[in-house]
C-alpha positions as CSV (number, residue, x, y, z in Angstrom):
1,M,0.0,0.0,0.0
2,L,1.3,3.4,-0.9
3,R,0.9,6.3,1.5
4,H,1.5,9.9,0.6
5,F,3.1,12.4,3.0
6,S,2.3,15.8,1.4
7,A,3.7,19.3,1.9
8,N,3.5,22.6,0.0
9,V,6.7,22.3,-2.1
10,C,7.3,18.5,-2.4
11,E,5.7,15.2,-1.8
12,V,7.3,12.2,-0.1
13,K,5.9,8.8,-1.1
14,L,6.7,5.8,0.9
15,A,5.3,2.4,0.3
16,E,4.2,0.4,3.3
17,I,5.0,-3.3,3.3
18,A,3.9,-5.6,6.1
19,A,6.9,-7.4,7.6
20,P,6.0,-9.4,10.7
21,D,8.8,-11.3,12.5
22,F,11.4,-9.0,10.9
23,D,14.1,-6.7,12.3
24,L,15.5,-4.5,9.6
25,A,18.4,-3.1,11.6
26,I,19.6,-6.4,13.0
27,T,19.4,-8.0,9.6
28,L,21.4,-5.3,7.8
29,N,24.0,-5.2,10.6
30,S,24.5,-8.9,11.0
31,G,27.5,-9.3,8.7
32,Q,25.6,-10.6,5.6
33,V,25.8,-7.4,3.5
34,F,28.3,-4.5,3.8
35,H,27.1,-1.5,1.9
36,W,23.8,-0.3,3.6
37,E,24.2,3.0,5.4
38,K,22.1,4.8,8.0
39,A,20.0,7.6,6.5
40,S,17.1,9.6,7.8
41,D,15.1,7.2,9.9
42,G,16.2,4.1,8.0
43,F,18.9,2.8,5.6
44,V,19.9,3.5,2.1
45,G,21.6,1.1,-0.3
46,A,21.3,-0.8,-3.5
47,I,19.4,-4.0,-4.4
48,G,21.3,-5.0,-7.5
49,D,21.5,-1.8,-9.5
50,R,18.4,-0.2,-7.9
51,P,18.9,2.5,-5.2
52,V,16.6,2.0,-2.3
53,Y,15.7,3.8,0.9
54,I,14.0,1.6,3.6
55,G,13.0,2.1,7.2
56,Q,10.8,0.3,9.7
57,R,8.0,1.2,11.9
58,G,6.8,-1.7,14.0
59,D,5.9,-4.5,11.7
60,V,5.8,-2.3,8.7
61,L,8.6,-1.4,6.2
62,L,8.6,2.1,4.7
63,T,10.4,2.4,1.4
64,N,10.6,4.6,-1.6
65,C,10.8,1.5,-3.8
66,E,7.4,0.7,-5.4
67,D,8.4,-2.8,-6.4
68,E,7.1,-4.7,-3.3
69,K,8.1,-8.0,-4.8
70,L,11.7,-6.9,-5.0
71,I,11.7,-5.9,-1.3
72,R,10.0,-9.0,-0.1
73,N,12.3,-11.2,-2.1
74,Y,15.5,-9.5,-1.0
75,F,14.7,-9.6,2.7
76,A,13.2,-13.1,2.5
77,L,9.9,-12.0,4.0
78,D,8.4,-15.3,2.8
79,H,10.7,-17.4,5.0
80,P,8.6,-19.0,7.8
81,L,10.8,-17.5,10.5
82,T,8.8,-18.8,13.5
83,E,9.1,-22.4,12.2
84,I,12.8,-21.9,11.4
85,C,13.6,-20.7,14.8
86,A,11.5,-23.5,16.4
87,S,13.8,-26.0,14.6
88,F,16.9,-24.7,16.3
89,P,18.5,-27.0,18.9
90,D,17.4,-26.5,22.4
91,D,20.6,-25.5,24.2
92,P,21.8,-22.5,26.2
93,A,24.0,-21.0,23.5
94,M,21.4,-21.3,20.7
95,N,18.5,-20.1,23.0
96,A,20.4,-17.0,23.9
97,A,21.3,-16.3,20.3
98,R,17.7,-16.9,19.2
99,K,16.4,-14.4,21.8
100,F,19.0,-11.8,21.0
101,C,18.5,-12.0,17.2
102,R,14.8,-12.1,17.0
103,G,13.6,-10.9,13.6
104,L,16.9,-11.6,11.8
105,R,16.4,-13.0,8.3
106,I,18.8,-14.4,5.7
107,I,19.0,-11.9,2.8
108,R,18.8,-13.1,-0.8
109,Q,21.8,-11.4,-2.3
110,P,22.6,-11.0,-6.0
111,K,24.9,-13.9,-6.8
112,W,27.9,-12.0,-8.3
113,E,27.9,-9.3,-5.7
114,C,27.8,-11.9,-2.9
115,L,30.6,-14.0,-4.4
116,A,32.8,-11.0,-5.1
117,T,32.2,-9.5,-1.6
118,F,33.1,-12.7,0.2
119,I,36.2,-13.2,-1.9
120,C,37.2,-9.8,-0.6
121,S,36.3,-10.7,3.0
122,S,39.1,-13.2,3.6
123,M,41.0,-12.4,6.8
124,K,39.0,-9.1,7.2
125,Q,36.8,-7.7,9.8
126,V,33.4,-6.2,9.1
127,A,34.6,-2.6,9.1
128,H,37.4,-3.5,6.6
129,I,35.0,-5.3,4.3
130,R,32.7,-2.3,4.3
131,Q,35.7,-0.1,3.3
132,I,36.6,-2.5,0.5
133,S,33.0,-2.6,-0.8
134,R,32.8,1.2,-0.7
135,K,36.1,1.6,-2.6
136,L,35.1,-0.9,-5.3
137,R,31.8,0.9,-5.7
138,E,33.4,4.3,-5.9
139,R,36.0,3.3,-8.5
140,L,34.1,0.8,-10.6
141,G,30.4,1.0,-9.7
142,E,27.7,3.2,-11.1
143,R,26.1,6.2,-9.5
144,R,22.4,6.2,-8.8
145,T,20.3,8.9,-7.1
146,T,17.5,8.2,-4.7
147,E,15.3,10.5,-2.6
148,L,15.3,10.2,1.1
149,P,12.5,11.3,3.4
150,S,13.3,13.2,6.6
151,S,11.5,15.0,9.4
152,I,12.6,18.0,11.4
153,E,10.6,18.9,14.5
154,N,10.6,22.1,16.5
155,A,10.3,21.4,20.2
156,D,8.2,24.4,21.0
157,G,5.7,23.5,18.3
158,G,6.4,26.6,16.2
159,S,7.7,26.8,12.7
160,A,11.2,25.5,12.5
161,A,12.1,27.6,9.4
162,P,10.5,29.7,6.7
163,R,7.6,28.1,4.9
164,A,9.8,26.6,2.3
165,M,13.5,26.6,1.6
166,I,16.0,24.9,-0.6
167,E,19.5,23.8,0.6
168,F,22.3,22.7,-1.6
169,G,25.2,20.6,-0.5
170,R,27.8,18.2,-1.9
171,L,26.3,15.3,-3.7
172,R,22.7,16.2,-2.7
173,R,20.0,18.7,-3.1
174,R,17.7,19.1,-0.2
175,R,14.1,20.5,-0.4
176,I,12.4,21.3,2.9
177,N,8.7,22.0,3.5
178,I,7.6,23.5,6.8
179,E,4.3,22.9,8.6
180,Q,3.4,23.8,12.1
181,G,6.2,22.3,14.3
182,T,7.4,19.9,11.6
183,A,9.5,20.1,8.5
184,R,8.9,17.3,6.0
185,S,11.7,17.1,3.5
186,T,13.4,15.1,0.8
187,S,17.1,14.8,0.3
188,D,18.7,13.4,-2.9
189,R,21.3,10.8,-2.1
190,I,23.9,9.2,-4.3
191,V,23.9,5.4,-4.1
192,L,26.8,3.5,-5.6
193,T,26.1,0.1,-7.2
194,F,28.4,-2.9,-6.9
195,P,30.5,-3.2,-10.1
196,A,29.5,-6.0,-12.5
197,A,31.8,-8.9,-13.2
198,D,32.7,-7.6,-16.7
199,R,33.6,-4.1,-15.3
200,I,36.0,-5.7,-12.8
201,A,37.3,-8.1,-15.5
202,Q,38.3,-5.0,-17.5
203,S,40.4,-3.6,-14.7
204,S,43.8,-4.7,-13.5
205,E,45.2,-6.2,-10.3
206,K,47.0,-2.9,-9.8
207,E,43.8,-1.0,-9.9
208,L,42.0,-3.4,-7.6
209,R,44.8,-3.1,-5.1
210,K,43.9,0.5,-4.8
211,C,40.7,-0.6,-3.2
212,A,42.6,-2.1,-0.2
213,L,42.2,-5.6,-1.5
214,G,45.9,-6.7,-1.2
215,Y,46.5,-10.3,-2.4
216,R,42.7,-10.7,-2.8
217,A,42.9,-8.5,-5.9
218,K,44.3,-11.3,-8.0
219,N,41.6,-13.7,-6.9
220,L,38.8,-11.2,-7.5
221,L,40.1,-10.4,-10.9
222,G,40.5,-14.1,-11.9
223,T,37.0,-15.0,-10.8
224,A,35.5,-11.9,-12.5
225,R,37.1,-12.8,-15.8
226,L,35.7,-16.4,-15.5
227,V,32.2,-15.0,-14.9
228,A,32.5,-12.2,-17.5
229,S,33.7,-14.6,-20.2
230,G,30.9,-17.0,-19.6
231,D,33.2,-19.9,-18.5
232,V,31.3,-19.8,-15.2
233,D,27.5,-19.1,-15.3
234,L,26.5,-18.3,-11.7
235,G,22.8,-18.6,-12.6
236,K,23.2,-22.2,-13.9
237,L,24.9,-23.3,-10.7
238,T,21.5,-23.0,-9.0
239,A,20.5,-26.4,-10.4
240,L,23.4,-28.2,-8.7
241,S,23.1,-30.1,-5.5
242,D,24.7,-28.7,-2.3
243,V,27.7,-30.9,-2.7
244,D,28.3,-30.1,-6.3
245,L,27.6,-26.4,-5.8
246,R,30.2,-26.2,-3.0
247,T,32.7,-28.1,-5.2
248,R,32.2,-25.9,-8.2
249,L,32.5,-22.7,-6.1
250,C,35.7,-23.9,-4.5
251,E,37.2,-24.2,-8.0
252,L,37.1,-20.4,-8.3
253,P,40.1,-18.2,-7.4
254,G,39.9,-17.1,-3.8
255,V,37.1,-19.4,-2.8
256,G,37.7,-22.0,0.0
257,A,35.1,-24.0,2.0
258,K,34.2,-21.0,4.2
259,V,33.6,-18.5,1.4
260,A,31.8,-21.2,-0.6
261,N,29.4,-21.8,2.3
262,C,28.8,-18.1,2.7
263,V,27.9,-17.8,-1.0
264,M,25.7,-20.9,-0.8
265,L,23.8,-19.5,2.1
266,F,23.5,-15.8,1.1
267,A,23.2,-16.1,-2.7
268,Y,21.9,-19.5,-3.4
269,E,19.5,-19.9,-0.4
270,R,21.0,-23.2,0.7
271,L,19.9,-22.9,4.3
272,R,21.8,-25.9,5.5
273,A,25.1,-24.2,4.6
274,F,27.0,-23.5,7.8
275,P,30.0,-21.1,7.3
276,I,32.6,-21.6,10.0
277,D,34.8,-18.6,10.5
278,V,36.9,-17.4,13.5
279,W,33.8,-16.3,15.5
280,I,31.8,-19.5,14.8
281,E,34.7,-21.8,15.5
282,R,35.2,-20.0,18.8
283,V,31.5,-20.4,19.7
284,L,31.6,-24.1,18.8
285,R,34.8,-24.8,20.8
286,E,33.6,-22.9,23.9
287,K,29.9,-23.9,23.9
288,Y,29.8,-27.3,22.3
289,F,33.3,-28.8,22.7
290,P,34.7,-27.2,25.8
291,R,36.8,-30.3,26.7
292,A,37.9,-31.3,23.2
293,R,41.6,-31.2,22.5
294,K,41.6,-32.5,19.0
295,L,39.0,-30.7,16.9
296,N,39.6,-30.3,13.2
297,A,37.5,-28.7,10.5
298,K,36.1,-32.0,9.3
299,R,34.8,-32.9,12.7
300,L,33.2,-29.5,13.1
301,E,31.5,-29.7,9.7
302,A,30.1,-33.1,10.4
303,F,28.8,-31.9,13.8
304,T,27.1,-28.8,12.5
305,Q,25.4,-30.5,9.6
306,K,23.9,-33.1,11.9
307,Y,23.2,-31.0,15.0
308,F,21.8,-27.9,13.4
309,G,20.0,-29.6,10.5
310,D,18.0,-28.1,7.6
311,H,18.2,-24.5,8.9
312,G,21.8,-24.6,10.0
313,G,22.6,-21.4,8.1
314,Y,20.0,-19.5,10.1
315,A,21.4,-21.0,13.3
316,Q,24.9,-20.0,12.3
317,Q,23.9,-16.4,11.5
318,Y,22.2,-16.1,14.9
319,L,25.2,-17.5,16.8
320,F,27.6,-15.4,14.8
321,H,25.7,-12.1,15.3
322,H,25.1,-12.8,19.0
323,A,28.8,-13.7,19.6
324,R,30.1,-10.7,17.7
325,T,27.9,-8.1,19.4
326,T,27.9,-9.3,23.0
327,P,30.7,-9.9,25.5
328,I,32.1,-13.4,25.3
329,R,33.8,-15.1,28.2
330,R,37.5,-15.3,27.3
331,T,38.9,-18.8,27.2
332,Q,42.4,-19.5,28.6
333,G,45.0,-18.6,26.1
334,K,44.5,-16.9,22.7
335,L,42.8,-18.3,19.7
336,R,45.1,-20.7,17.9
337,S,46.8,-19.5,14.7
338,S,45.0,-22.3,12.9
339,L,41.8,-20.3,13.1
340,H,43.4,-17.8,10.7
341,D,43.7,-20.3,7.9
342,K,43.6,-19.2,4.3
343,G,40.0,-18.2,3.4
344,S,38.7,-17.6,6.9
345,R,35.8,-15.2,7.0
346,V,36.4,-12.7,9.8
347,R,33.2,-10.7,9.5
């Protein structure tokens, strides 16, 4: 349903989309995507090449995107979240994460963007991944403009400014309409899209290194050229089984088991995929294997597949976000260097 917020000089149009069992902020800040930014009372970013503003009021999403299907699909509003959470194991660690992350959903990301981003994520923290994503978009992406709503209130109930005024600033043009005690306004915002595979394929390792990629530049360039040439069709990989999809992804430059599982979960909706990075390995060791001395990757993978089941990817994301954003009891000694193996995802 489309609601109209009117004023004398401009009109802000926000579509309302019902979104029960959904927390927009937690979902966007949970380490799945890295380009959304706070803006007005919500967030601004791109879904594919489309600039989008989106906010939340209770169980309703407010967005300037009139394509409701696009929004519902991207944020997986069709996932039966209550049933998914009910399928989680009943243990203290999982119960705490489920309570803390209420409303978190697995986003359906564009395949190339997801693959490229997680190739760039190797051995990087969330803040660094965001910086890399931003630099890639600035250098090689395309600029789009979207209109953001905002509201300025005067505490004493009087007019906050003249009846109408226009402000100009860098990269934006702001129109403000004043009513009694409230200024409704729109602000044009530049949104940068993620560069397509063929655009990155046309660049060079030297140019990509300027985006703070380091050794990852070679891997990203190699994978981009495979995708751009048609040697790898990411769309056709959808038809593969989980085992075959993981194998095929791991053949790409810069993709190990952990990155492959991230791509399977976030781009291919394989909800059993259970990425194990530094944070998750730490959770598993502390909460599920506190006395184990010999615990290798193969044993952890076998355990997670059996214990967390069909919605293991959701369970992993809840455990990850809970661990990363809440204090964790420190174990004796430091994390072993083996946690920082090649391809680890430090989100």
